[in-house]
C-alpha positions in Angstrom: 70.8 131.6 149.5 68.5 133.5 146.5 71.8 136.0 145.9 74.0 133.0 145.4 71.4 131.4 143.0 71.4 134.3 140.9 75.0 134.9 140.8 75.9 131.1 139.6 73.1 131.5 137.0 74.7 135.0 135.7 78.1 133.5 136.0 76.5 130.3 134.3 75.0 132.4 131.3 78.2 134.5 130.9 80.5 131.6 130.1 78.0 130.2 127.9 76.8 133.1 125.9 79.8 133.7 124.1 80.1 130.0 122.6 76.6 130.5 121.9 76.9 133.4 119.9 80.3 133.1 118.3 80.1 129.9 116.7 76.7 131.0 114.7 76.5 130.7 111.0 74.1 132.1 109.0 73.4 130.3 105.1 71.1 133.4 104.4 73.1 136.1 102.1 75.4 136.8 99.3 78.4 133.8 98.6 80.8 133.7 96.1 83.7 131.0 95.3 87.1 131.0 94.6 86.0 130.4 90.6 83.7 133.7 91.0 80.5 131.9 91.1 78.4 133.5 93.5 75.0 132.6 94.6 72.0 134.8 96.8 70.0 132.8 99.7 66.9 134.1 100.7 65.2 134.1 104.0 64.7 130.8 105.7 61.4 129.3 106.6 60.5 128.1 110.0 61.5 124.2 108.8 64.3 125.6 107.4 63.4 126.0 103.2 65.1 128.4 101.5 65.2 129.8 97.6 67.5 131.6 95.9 69.9 132.3 92.8 72.9 130.8 91.3 75.0 132.8 88.6 78.1 130.5 87.6 80.9 131.9 86.4 82.2 128.7 84.8 80.8 128.0 81.4 81.9 128.4 77.9 81.7 132.2 77.1 79.3 131.6 73.8 76.4 130.2 76.1 74.1 133.6 77.6 74.5 132.7 81.4 71.9 133.9 83.3 70.9 133.6 87.1 69.2 130.1 87.9 66.6 129.4 90.5 67.9 127.2 93.8 65.6 125.4 96.5 66.7 124.0 99.5 66.7 123.3 103.2 69.0 123.1 106.3 68.7 122.5 109.8 68.9 125.0 112.5 72.0 124.3 114.5 74.6 126.7 114.8 76.8 125.1 111.9 74.0 123.9 110.3 74.1 121.2 107.3 72.3 122.0 104.3 71.6 120.8 100.6 70.0 122.8 97.6 69.4 122.1 93.9 70.3 124.5 91.1 67.8 124.0 88.0 70.1 125.8 85.1 68.0 127.9 83.4 70.4 128.3 80.3 70.9 124.6 79.6 69.3 120.9 80.3 71.1 120.2 83.4 70.5 120.2 87.1 73.0 120.5 90.1 72.7 119.5 93.5 74.9 120.5 96.5 75.3 119.4 99.9 77.4 120.6 102.4 77.8 122.6 105.9 77.9 126.6 107.1 81.0 127.1 109.3 82.6 129.6 111.6 86.5 129.8 111.3 88.9 130.6 114.1 88.9 134.1 112.8 84.7 134.6 112.7 84.3 134.4 109.4 81.5 132.2 107.9 82.5 129.5 105.4 80.3 127.1 103.0 82.5 123.7 102.1 80.1 121.9 99.6 80.1 118.9 97.2 78.2 119.1 94.3 76.8 116.8 91.5 76.0 117.8 87.7 73.9 115.5 85.9 74.1 116.9 82.5 71.7 116.0 79.5 72.3 113.2 76.9 70.8 111.8 74.1 70.9 108.0 74.7 71.7 105.9 78.1 74.6 104.4 76.8 76.4 108.1 76.8 74.9 108.2 80.9 78.3 107.4 81.9 79.9 110.6 80.8 76.7 112.9 82.0 77.5 113.0 85.7 80.5 115.4 87.5 81.1 115.4 90.8 83.1 118.5 92.9 84.1 120.4 95.6 83.6 124.0 96.6 84.1 126.9 99.4 82.3 129.7 99.4 82.7 133.0 101.5 80.5 135.7 102.2 80.3 138.2 99.6 80.6 141.8 101.5 79.9 144.2 98.5 76.8 145.8 97.8 74.6 143.5 95.2 73.7 145.7 92.0 
């Protein structure tokens, strides 16, 4: 009876193990979107909090664009949902991002995000034009960071 139980346990683990590791998406790392903006997300704390930097490629060339800090939190599932805020350090605006980290059928990690950009305006009557909404797809950047 003991060998049968051990064999069934081993078979069960063998069947479950590939599914557990194949779907794991890790938010930590270096990411880039199709417009060339990139971000680095640092290690997660025990409760899913993280920090990092975001460098946008979408800006007028007259601005001195610097990497801006981001702070966020994620759930700890295999394909986690997450959210983070970027406090742009070269302009008076803030962007919030929310999304999910996926693993596609080829094992590639992809971040699908929706964002809200709140720009500074001088009066409440101009608030109508202060918020922009968009979506992005980020993929893990393979090159070594400089």
